[in-house]
All heavy atoms as TSV, in Angstrom:
chain	resi	resn	atom	element	x	y	z
A	1	MET	N	N	14.165	-100.965	-64.285
A	1	MET	CA	C	14.079	-102.378	-64.049
A	1	MET	C	C	12.883	-102.626	-63.141
A	1	MET	O	O	12.744	-102.014	-62.097
A	1	MET	CB	C	15.369	-102.873	-63.394
A	1	MET	CG	C	15.287	-104.324	-63.049
A	1	MET	SD	S	16.840	-105.146	-62.665
A	1	MET	CE	C	17.631	-104.143	-61.486
A	2	ALA	N	N	12.027	-103.486	-63.530
A	2	ALA	CA	C	10.826	-103.797	-62.764
A	2	ALA	C	C	11.172	-104.784	-61.657
A	2	ALA	O	O	11.969	-105.696	-61.844
A	2	ALA	CB	C	9.752	-104.375	-63.664
A	3	GLN	N	N	10.557	-104.566	-60.515
A	3	GLN	CA	C	10.777	-105.484	-59.408
A	3	GLN	C	C	9.854	-106.682	-59.559
A	3	GLN	O	O	8.675	-106.544	-59.882
A	3	GLN	CB	C	10.494	-104.797	-58.082
A	3	GLN	CG	C	11.519	-103.756	-57.724
A	3	GLN	CD	C	11.227	-103.150	-56.350
A	3	GLN	OE1	O	10.115	-103.225	-55.872
A	3	GLN	NE2	N	12.227	-102.541	-55.749
A	4	THR	N	N	10.419	-107.820	-59.345
A	4	THR	CA	C	9.602	-109.025	-59.396
A	4	THR	C	C	9.591	-109.655	-58.011
A	4	THR	O	O	10.585	-109.634	-57.297
A	4	THR	CB	C	10.176	-110.033	-60.409
A	4	THR	OG1	O	11.511	-110.345	-60.027
A	4	THR	CG2	C	10.161	-109.452	-61.810
A	5	THR	N	N	8.463	-110.193	-57.664
A	5	THR	CA	C	8.359	-110.852	-56.371
A	5	THR	C	C	8.603	-112.338	-56.553
A	5	THR	O	O	8.169	-112.935	-57.533
A	5	THR	CB	C	6.968	-110.632	-55.747
A	5	THR	OG1	O	5.984	-111.124	-56.647
A	5	THR	CG2	C	6.727	-109.148	-55.497
A	6	ARG	N	N	9.282	-112.903	-55.599
A	6	ARG	CA	C	9.548	-114.336	-55.659
A	6	ARG	C	C	8.288	-115.095	-55.262
A	6	ARG	O	O	7.608	-114.719	-54.314
A	6	ARG	CB	C	10.682	-114.696	-54.715
A	6	ARG	CG	C	11.979	-114.012	-55.079
A	6	ARG	CD	C	13.075	-114.450	-54.169
A	6	ARG	NE	N	12.613	-114.435	-52.768
A	6	ARG	CZ	C	13.388	-114.558	-51.718
A	6	ARG	NH1	N	14.672	-114.717	-51.874
A	6	ARG	NH2	N	12.896	-114.534	-50.496
A	7	PRO	N	N	7.971	-116.132	-55.967
A	7	PRO	CA	C	6.759	-116.881	-55.600
A	7	PRO	C	C	6.909	-117.620	-54.274
A	7	PRO	O	O	5.929	-117.903	-53.616
A	7	PRO	CB	C	6.578	-117.863	-56.759
A	7	PRO	CG	C	7.907	-117.928	-57.428
A	7	PRO	CD	C	8.596	-116.620	-57.165
A	8	ASP	N	N	8.138	-117.933	-53.873
A	8	ASP	CA	C	8.315	-118.673	-52.630
A	8	ASP	C	C	8.477	-117.752	-51.414
A	8	ASP	O	O	8.677	-118.228	-50.304
A	8	ASP	CB	C	9.528	-119.601	-52.733
A	8	ASP	CG	C	10.810	-118.830	-52.980
A	8	ASP	OD1	O	10.732	-117.661	-53.403
A	8	ASP	OD2	O	11.889	-119.393	-52.736
A	9	ALA	N	N	8.412	-116.454	-51.622
A	9	ALA	CA	C	8.558	-115.517	-50.511
A	9	ALA	C	C	7.268	-115.491	-49.691
A	9	ALA	O	O	6.192	-115.262	-50.222
A	9	ALA	CB	C	8.866	-114.125	-51.034
A	10	THR	N	N	7.405	-115.762	-48.416
A	10	THR	CA	C	6.244	-115.709	-47.531
A	10	THR	C	C	6.458	-114.612	-46.508
A	10	THR	O	O	7.579	-114.370	-46.051
A	10	THR	CB	C	6.049	-117.049	-46.803
A	10	THR	OG1	O	7.230	-117.335	-46.058
A	10	THR	CG2	C	5.788	-118.177	-47.776
A	11	THR	N	N	5.398	-113.953	-46.161
A	11	THR	CA	C	5.484	-112.904	-45.149
A	11	THR	C	C	5.017	-113.486	-43.826
A	11	THR	O	O	3.866	-113.889	-43.681
A	11	THR	CB	C	4.613	-111.697	-45.539
A	11	THR	OG1	O	3.288	-112.145	-45.721
A	11	THR	CG2	C	5.113	-111.059	-46.816
A	12	GLU	N	N	5.934	-113.540	-42.885
A	12	GLU	CA	C	5.600	-114.045	-41.566
A	12	GLU	C	C	5.168	-112.888	-40.679
A	12	GLU	O	O	5.716	-111.788	-40.790
A	12	GLU	CB	C	6.807	-114.751	-40.953
A	12	GLU	CG	C	7.257	-115.969	-41.735
A	12	GLU	CD	C	8.479	-116.615	-41.122
A	12	GLU	OE1	O	8.899	-116.169	-40.030
A	12	GLU	OE2	O	9.005	-117.551	-41.739
A	13	PRO	N	N	4.230	-113.101	-39.802
A	13	PRO	CA	C	3.828	-112.019	-38.906
A	13	PRO	C	C	4.966	-111.683	-37.936
A	13	PRO	O	O	5.775	-112.542	-37.588
A	13	PRO	CB	C	2.620	-112.587	-38.164
A	13	PRO	CG	C	2.752	-114.063	-38.296
A	13	PRO	CD	C	3.464	-114.313	-39.593
A	14	LEU	N	N	5.018	-110.434	-37.542
A	14	LEU	CA	C	6.066	-109.993	-36.626
A	14	LEU	C	C	5.826	-110.586	-35.241
A	14	LEU	O	O	4.684	-110.778	-34.827
A	14	LEU	CB	C	6.066	-108.465	-36.541
A	14	LEU	CG	C	6.426	-107.729	-37.822
A	14	LEU	CD1	C	6.251	-106.241	-37.642
A	14	LEU	CD2	C	7.851	-108.052	-38.233
A	15	PRO	N	N	6.898	-110.863	-34.521
A	15	PRO	CA	C	6.703	-111.390	-33.156
A	15	PRO	C	C	6.126	-110.306	-32.253
A	15	PRO	O	O	6.253	-109.110	-32.538
A	15	PRO	CB	C	8.124	-111.770	-32.726
A	15	PRO	CG	C	9.019	-110.955	-33.576
A	15	PRO	CD	C	8.299	-110.759	-34.884
A	16	PRO	N	N	5.504	-110.696	-31.162
A	16	PRO	CA	C	4.935	-109.685	-30.265
A	16	PRO	C	C	6.031	-108.819	-29.642
A	16	PRO	O	O	7.176	-109.248	-29.489
A	16	PRO	CB	C	4.206	-110.509	-29.205
A	16	PRO	CG	C	4.816	-111.862	-29.285
A	16	PRO	CD	C	5.276	-112.048	-30.703
A	17	ASP	N	N	5.677	-107.607	-29.311
A	17	ASP	CA	C	6.619	-106.664	-28.720
A	17	ASP	C	C	7.034	-107.171	-27.339
A	17	ASP	O	O	6.175	-107.405	-26.488
A	17	ASP	CB	C	5.962	-105.285	-28.604
A	17	ASP	CG	C	6.954	-104.204	-28.227
A	17	ASP	OD1	O	8.166	-104.486	-28.230
A	17	ASP	OD2	O	6.518	-103.082	-27.939
A	18	PRO	N	N	8.340	-107.333	-27.091
A	18	PRO	CA	C	8.751	-107.863	-25.784
A	18	PRO	C	C	8.592	-106.855	-24.649
A	18	PRO	O	O	8.592	-107.237	-23.494
A	18	PRO	CB	C	10.222	-108.222	-26.000
A	18	PRO	CG	C	10.667	-107.327	-27.090
A	18	PRO	CD	C	9.465	-107.126	-27.977
A	19	TYR	N	N	8.488	-105.589	-24.982
A	19	TYR	CA	C	8.361	-104.563	-23.955
A	19	TYR	C	C	6.905	-104.117	-23.865
A	19	TYR	O	O	6.314	-103.725	-24.877
A	19	TYR	CB	C	9.247	-103.361	-24.271
A	19	TYR	CG	C	10.701	-103.751	-24.415
A	19	TYR	CD1	C	11.311	-103.780	-25.652
A	19	TYR	CD2	C	11.446	-104.116	-23.299
A	19	TYR	CE1	C	12.635	-104.149	-25.790
A	19	TYR	CE2	C	12.772	-104.484	-23.423
A	19	TYR	CZ	C	13.363	-104.496	-24.670
A	19	TYR	OH	O	14.667	-104.867	-24.784
A	20	PRO	N	N	6.318	-104.132	-22.695
A	20	PRO	CA	C	4.917	-103.711	-22.576
A	20	PRO	C	C	4.788	-102.202	-22.736
A	20	PRO	O	O	5.764	-101.457	-22.578
A	20	PRO	CB	C	4.537	-104.145	-21.163
A	20	PRO	CG	C	5.831	-104.152	-20.422
A	20	PRO	CD	C	6.881	-104.550	-21.425
A	21	ASP	N	N	3.599	-101.765	-23.071
A	21	ASP	CA	C	3.340	-100.336	-23.183
A	21	ASP	C	C	3.403	-99.701	-21.800
A	21	ASP	O	O	2.963	-100.281	-20.810
A	21	ASP	CB	C	1.965	-100.079	-23.798
A	21	ASP	CG	C	1.931	-100.491	-25.255
A	21	ASP	OD1	O	2.992	-100.508	-25.892
A	21	ASP	OD2	O	0.831	-100.804	-25.742
A	22	TYR	N	N	3.972	-98.510	-21.753
A	22	TYR	CA	C	4.057	-97.803	-20.482
A	22	TYR	C	C	2.732	-97.123	-20.181
A	22	TYR	O	O	2.056	-96.641	-21.090
A	22	TYR	CB	C	5.157	-96.744	-20.537
A	22	TYR	CG	C	6.540	-97.332	-20.636
A	22	TYR	CD1	C	7.268	-97.264	-21.803
A	22	TYR	CD2	C	7.108	-97.968	-19.540
A	22	TYR	CE1	C	8.527	-97.798	-21.892
A	22	TYR	CE2	C	8.373	-98.510	-19.617
A	22	TYR	CZ	C	9.083	-98.422	-20.791
A	22	TYR	OH	O	10.330	-98.959	-20.872
A	23	PRO	N	N	2.354	-97.041	-18.916
A	23	PRO	CA	C	1.147	-96.292	-18.569
A	23	PRO	C	C	1.322	-94.809	-18.896
A	23	PRO	O	O	2.444	-94.302	-18.987
A	23	PRO	CB	C	1.015	-96.505	-17.063
A	23	PRO	CG	C	1.834	-97.697	-16.752
A	23	PRO	CD	C	2.931	-97.729	-17.769
A	24	ALA	N	N	0.234	-94.115	-19.076
A	24	ALA	CA	C	0.284	-92.698	-19.431
A	24	ALA	C	C	0.962	-91.883	-18.339
A	24	ALA	O	O	1.601	-90.867	-18.631
A	24	ALA	CB	C	-1.116	-92.173	-19.691
A	25	ALA	N	N	0.859	-92.323	-17.085
A	25	ALA	CA	C	1.471	-91.574	-15.987
A	25	ALA	C	C	2.985	-91.557	-16.129
A	25	ALA	O	O	3.632	-90.538	-15.841
A	25	ALA	CB	C	1.072	-92.177	-14.651
A	26	TYR	N	N	3.581	-92.659	-16.581
A	26	TYR	CA	C	5.034	-92.688	-16.752
A	26	TYR	C	C	5.471	-91.681	-17.809
A	26	TYR	O	O	6.483	-91.006	-17.666
A	26	TYR	CB	C	5.498	-94.082	-17.153
A	26	TYR	CG	C	5.456	-95.107	-16.040
A	26	TYR	CD1	C	5.633	-96.449	-16.317
A	26	TYR	CD2	C	5.249	-94.738	-14.713
A	26	TYR	CE1	C	5.595	-97.399	-15.313
A	26	TYR	CE2	C	5.204	-95.670	-13.709
A	26	TYR	CZ	C	5.380	-96.999	-14.008
A	26	TYR	OH	O	5.355	-97.928	-13.009
A	27	THR	N	N	4.719	-91.599	-18.877
A	27	THR	CA	C	5.043	-90.634	-19.926
A	27	THR	C	C	4.957	-89.218	-19.392
A	27	THR	O	O	5.845	-88.390	-19.641
A	27	THR	CB	C	4.086	-90.814	-21.116
A	27	THR	OG1	O	4.153	-92.162	-21.565
A	27	THR	CG2	C	4.445	-89.877	-22.245
A	28	PHE	N	N	3.899	-88.927	-18.649
A	28	PHE	CA	C	3.717	-87.584	-18.097
A	28	PHE	C	C	4.844	-87.236	-17.127
A	28	PHE	O	O	5.421	-86.149	-17.184
A	28	PHE	CB	C	2.364	-87.487	-17.386
A	28	PHE	CG	C	2.165	-86.190	-16.650
A	28	PHE	CD1	C	1.888	-85.028	-17.340
A	28	PHE	CD2	C	2.292	-86.143	-15.269
A	28	PHE	CE1	C	1.723	-83.833	-16.669
A	28	PHE	CE2	C	2.124	-84.954	-14.586
A	28	PHE	CZ	C	1.842	-83.793	-15.290
A	29	PHE	N	N	5.184	-88.149	-16.228
A	29	PHE	CA	C	6.232	-87.871	-15.250
A	29	PHE	C	C	7.591	-87.722	-15.912
A	29	PHE	O	O	8.383	-86.860	-15.524
A	29	PHE	CB	C	6.286	-88.954	-14.180
A	29	PHE	CG	C	5.158	-88.866	-13.202
A	29	PHE	CD1	C	4.389	-89.979	-12.914
A	29	PHE	CD2	C	4.846	-87.673	-12.576
A	29	PHE	CE1	C	3.332	-89.897	-12.019
A	29	PHE	CE2	C	3.798	-87.586	-11.679
A	29	PHE	CZ	C	3.040	-88.705	-11.397
A	30	PHE	N	N	7.887	-88.519	-16.924
A	30	PHE	CA	C	9.162	-88.387	-17.614
A	30	PHE	C	C	9.253	-87.048	-18.335
A	30	PHE	O	O	10.280	-86.370	-18.270
A	30	PHE	CB	C	9.359	-89.527	-18.619
A	30	PHE	CG	C	10.601	-89.361	-19.437
A	30	PHE	CD1	C	11.838	-89.592	-18.868
A	30	PHE	CD2	C	10.532	-88.964	-20.760
A	30	PHE	CE1	C	12.995	-89.433	-19.616
A	30	PHE	CE2	C	11.684	-88.801	-21.504
A	30	PHE	CZ	C	12.920	-89.041	-20.935
A	31	GLN	N	N	8.181	-86.640	-19.007
A	31	GLN	CA	C	8.208	-85.366	-19.719
A	31	GLN	C	C	8.331	-84.200	-18.748
A	31	GLN	O	O	9.075	-83.252	-19.007
A	31	GLN	CB	C	6.960	-85.217	-20.579
A	31	GLN	CG	C	6.969	-86.126	-21.779
A	31	GLN	CD	C	5.694	-86.020	-22.597
A	31	GLN	OE1	O	4.724	-85.379	-22.198
A	31	GLN	NE2	N	5.675	-86.664	-23.743
A	32	SER	N	N	7.623	-84.278	-17.621
A	32	SER	CA	C	7.723	-83.180	-16.650
A	32	SER	C	C	9.111	-83.137	-16.032
A	32	SER	O	O	9.670	-82.059	-15.818
A	32	SER	CB	C	6.651	-83.313	-15.575
A	32	SER	OG	O	6.807	-84.526	-14.885
A	33	TRP	N	N	9.707	-84.299	-15.760
A	33	TRP	CA	C	11.061	-84.329	-15.224
A	33	TRP	C	C	12.046	-83.748	-16.228
A	33	TRP	O	O	12.933	-82.976	-15.872
A	33	TRP	CB	C	11.460	-85.774	-14.895
A	33	TRP	CG	C	12.867	-85.878	-14.421
A	33	TRP	CD1	C	13.299	-85.716	-13.144
A	33	TRP	CD2	C	14.028	-86.141	-15.214
A	33	TRP	NE1	N	14.668	-85.874	-13.107
A	33	TRP	CE2	C	15.135	-86.141	-14.353
A	33	TRP	CE3	C	14.222	-86.394	-16.576
A	33	TRP	CZ2	C	16.426	-86.373	-14.815
A	33	TRP	CZ3	C	15.509	-86.613	-17.022
A	33	TRP	CH2	C	16.600	-86.603	-16.151
A	34	LEU	N	N	11.894	-84.089	-17.486
A	34	LEU	CA	C	12.794	-83.597	-18.521
A	34	LEU	C	C	12.679	-82.083	-18.665
A	34	LEU	O	O	13.702	-81.379	-18.779
A	34	LEU	CB	C	12.482	-84.287	-19.849
A	34	LEU	CG	C	13.477	-84.095	-20.981
A	34	LEU	CD1	C	14.822	-84.670	-20.584
A	34	LEU	CD2	C	12.969	-84.782	-22.231
A	35	ILE	N	N	11.469	-81.550	-18.635
A	35	ILE	CA	C	11.283	-80.104	-18.744
A	35	ILE	C	C	11.884	-79.390	-17.540
A	35	ILE	O	O	12.552	-78.359	-17.683
A	35	ILE	CB	C	9.783	-79.776	-18.910
A	35	ILE	CG1	C	9.315	-80.229	-20.296
A	35	ILE	CG2	C	9.520	-78.291	-18.710
A	35	ILE	CD1	C	7.826	-80.169	-20.486
A	36	MET	N	N	11.672	-79.933	-16.340
A	36	MET	CA	C	12.252	-79.307	-15.147
A	36	MET	C	C	13.773	-79.363	-15.184
A	36	MET	O	O	14.446	-78.396	-14.816
A	36	MET	CB	C	11.725	-79.975	-13.877
A	36	MET	CG	C	10.292	-79.620	-13.570
A	36	MET	SD	S	9.741	-80.192	-11.963
A	36	MET	CE	C	9.806	-81.953	-12.171
A	37	PHE	N	N	14.342	-80.474	-15.638
A	37	PHE	CA	C	15.793	-80.597	-15.733
A	37	PHE	C	C	16.358	-79.554	-16.696
A	37	PHE	O	O	17.344	-78.868	-16.392
A	37	PHE	CB	C	16.161	-82.011	-16.195
A	37	PHE	CG	C	17.626	-82.233	-16.344
A	37	PHE	CD1	C	18.424	-82.441	-15.234
A	37	PHE	CD2	C	18.215	-82.249	-17.600
A	37	PHE	CE1	C	19.785	-82.663	-15.368
A	37	PHE	CE2	C	19.568	-82.459	-17.750
A	37	PHE	CZ	C	20.356	-82.666	-16.625
A	38	MET	N	N	15.732	-79.421	-17.860
A	38	MET	CA	C	16.208	-78.430	-18.832
A	38	MET	C	C	16.034	-77.013	-18.307
A	38	MET	O	O	16.868	-76.142	-18.557
A	38	MET	CB	C	15.465	-78.601	-20.168
A	38	MET	CG	C	15.750	-79.929	-20.851
A	38	MET	SD	S	17.487	-80.193	-21.212
A	38	MET	CE	C	17.727	-78.983	-22.478
A	39	ALA	N	N	14.955	-76.751	-17.565
A	39	ALA	CA	C	14.740	-75.427	-16.990
A	39	ALA	C	C	15.827	-75.104	-15.975
A	39	ALA	O	O	16.346	-73.974	-15.946
A	39	ALA	CB	C	13.364	-75.347	-16.344
A	40	VAL	N	N	16.197	-76.068	-15.151
A	40	VAL	CA	C	17.261	-75.832	-14.167
A	40	VAL	C	C	18.579	-75.544	-14.866
A	40	VAL	O	O	19.321	-74.635	-14.469
A	40	VAL	CB	C	17.383	-77.051	-13.217
A	40	VAL	CG1	C	18.651	-76.994	-12.399
A	40	VAL	CG2	C	16.164	-77.117	-12.317
A	41	ILE	N	N	18.886	-76.282	-15.916
A	41	ILE	CA	C	20.126	-76.034	-16.664
A	41	ILE	C	C	20.110	-74.632	-17.271
A	41	ILE	O	O	21.099	-73.894	-17.195
A	41	ILE	CB	C	20.318	-77.104	-17.767
A	41	ILE	CG1	C	20.475	-78.481	-17.147
A	41	ILE	CG2	C	21.495	-76.777	-18.658
A	41	ILE	CD1	C	21.691	-78.654	-16.269
A	42	CYS	N	N	18.994	-74.250	-17.877
A	42	CYS	CA	C	18.902	-72.923	-18.504
A	42	CYS	C	C	18.995	-71.809	-17.468
A	42	CYS	O	O	19.669	-70.800	-17.694
A	42	CYS	CB	C	17.607	-72.803	-19.298
A	42	CYS	SG	S	17.581	-73.824	-20.779
A	43	ILE	N	N	18.336	-71.974	-16.338
A	43	ILE	CA	C	18.388	-70.946	-15.291
A	43	ILE	C	C	19.798	-70.843	-14.732
A	43	ILE	O	O	20.316	-69.734	-14.519
A	43	ILE	CB	C	17.356	-71.258	-14.189
A	43	ILE	CG1	C	15.944	-71.051	-14.740
A	43	ILE	CG2	C	17.590	-70.401	-12.957
A	43	ILE	CD1	C	14.851	-71.552	-13.825
A	44	ALA	N	N	20.450	-71.985	-14.499
A	44	ALA	CA	C	21.821	-71.962	-13.980
A	44	ALA	C	C	22.762	-71.300	-14.978
A	44	ALA	O	O	23.619	-70.490	-14.579
A	44	ALA	CB	C	22.272	-73.379	-13.667
A	45	LEU	N	N	22.618	-71.596	-16.238
A	45	LEU	CA	C	23.475	-70.969	-17.248
A	45	LEU	C	C	23.211	-69.476	-17.328
A	45	LEU	O	O	24.149	-68.669	-17.433
A	45	LEU	CB	C	23.243	-71.623	-18.615
A	45	LEU	CG	C	24.076	-71.080	-19.775
A	45	LEU	CD1	C	25.555	-71.273	-19.490
A	45	LEU	CD2	C	23.687	-71.766	-21.072
A	46	THR	N	N	21.961	-69.068	-17.260
A	46	THR	CA	C	21.624	-67.642	-17.287
A	46	THR	C	C	22.211	-66.919	-16.079
A	46	THR	O	O	22.799	-65.837	-16.213
A	46	THR	CB	C	20.096	-67.461	-17.318
A	46	THR	OG1	O	19.578	-68.142	-18.462
A	46	THR	CG2	C	19.722	-65.998	-17.393
A	47	MET	N	N	22.079	-67.496	-14.900
A	47	MET	CA	C	22.640	-66.872	-13.702
A	47	MET	C	C	24.160	-66.796	-13.778
A	47	MET	O	O	24.770	-65.812	-13.369
A	47	MET	CB	C	22.214	-67.646	-12.445
A	47	MET	CG	C	20.744	-67.573	-12.178
A	47	MET	SD	S	20.217	-65.863	-11.914
A	47	MET	CE	C	18.471	-66.026	-12.086
A	48	TYR	N	N	24.772	-67.837	-14.305
A	48	TYR	CA	C	26.223	-67.829	-14.465
A	48	TYR	C	C	26.660	-66.728	-15.427
A	48	TYR	O	O	27.620	-65.999	-15.164
A	48	TYR	CB	C	26.695	-69.195	-14.966
A	48	TYR	CG	C	28.157	-69.253	-15.302
A	48	TYR	CD1	C	29.117	-69.283	-14.302
A	48	TYR	CD2	C	28.584	-69.275	-16.628
A	48	TYR	CE1	C	30.476	-69.336	-14.597
A	48	TYR	CE2	C	29.927	-69.337	-16.951
A	48	TYR	CZ	C	30.868	-69.362	-15.937
A	48	TYR	OH	O	32.201	-69.406	-16.240
A	49	LEU	N	N	25.963	-66.599	-16.550
A	49	LEU	CA	C	26.339	-65.568	-17.508
A	49	LEU	C	C	26.040	-64.163	-16.994
A	49	LEU	O	O	26.743	-63.209	-17.340
A	49	LEU	CB	C	25.613	-65.809	-18.826
A	49	LEU	CG	C	26.059	-67.079	-19.595
A	49	LEU	CD1	C	25.193	-67.276	-20.825
A	49	LEU	CD2	C	27.538	-66.997	-19.962
A	50	LEU	N	N	25.014	-64.016	-16.160
A	50	LEU	CA	C	24.690	-62.700	-15.618
A	50	LEU	C	C	25.733	-62.223	-14.603
A	50	LEU	O	O	25.811	-61.020	-14.330
A	50	LEU	CB	C	23.310	-62.717	-14.978
A	50	LEU	CG	C	22.134	-62.718	-15.958
A	50	LEU	CD1	C	20.815	-62.817	-15.204
A	50	LEU	CD2	C	22.155	-61.468	-16.839
A	51	THR	N	N	26.533	-63.123	-14.060
A	51	THR	CA	C	27.566	-62.682	-13.127
A	51	THR	C	C	28.659	-61.890	-13.827
A	51	THR	O	O	29.407	-61.172	-13.179
A	51	THR	CB	C	28.198	-63.894	-12.400
A	51	THR	OG1	O	28.788	-64.755	-13.366
A	51	THR	CG2	C	27.154	-64.634	-11.590
A	52	TYR	N	N	28.761	-62.024	-15.139
A	52	TYR	CA	C	29.768	-61.280	-15.888
A	52	TYR	C	C	29.270	-59.926	-16.355
A	52	TYR	O	O	30.027	-59.146	-16.917
A	52	TYR	CB	C	30.251	-62.092	-17.096
A	52	TYR	CG	C	31.116	-63.256	-16.680
A	52	TYR	CD1	C	30.613	-64.542	-16.667
A	52	TYR	CD2	C	32.433	-63.045	-16.283
A	52	TYR	CE1	C	31.402	-65.611	-16.263
A	52	TYR	CE2	C	33.236	-64.103	-15.883
A	52	TYR	CZ	C	32.717	-65.363	-15.879
A	52	TYR	OH	O	33.503	-66.420	-15.484
A	53	VAL	N	N	27.993	-59.615	-16.147
A	53	VAL	CA	C	27.453	-58.335	-16.534
A	53	VAL	C	C	27.815	-57.338	-15.429
A	53	VAL	O	O	27.504	-57.579	-14.262
A	53	VAL	CB	C	25.929	-58.405	-16.736
A	53	VAL	CG1	C	25.346	-57.011	-17.007
A	53	VAL	CG2	C	25.579	-59.363	-17.848
A	54	PRO	N	N	28.483	-56.230	-15.768
A	54	PRO	CA	C	28.894	-55.273	-14.732
A	54	PRO	C	C	27.700	-54.555	-14.118
A	54	PRO	O	O	26.680	-54.409	-14.630
A	54	PRO	CB	C	29.804	-54.290	-15.449
A	54	PRO	CG	C	29.598	-54.509	-16.900
A	54	PRO	CD	C	28.952	-55.845	-17.087
């Protein structure tokens, strides 16, 4: 079945983004915080599991 376009269909432009773009520093700090958080979790889990090694 072929798609037909309606002649009365109009494409309206999208409204502007309500949220401003974040500065590059925010992205860098969030990524570094996330990596450090995951590293702490992994190190804590490793240390916890190593306590069971005789």
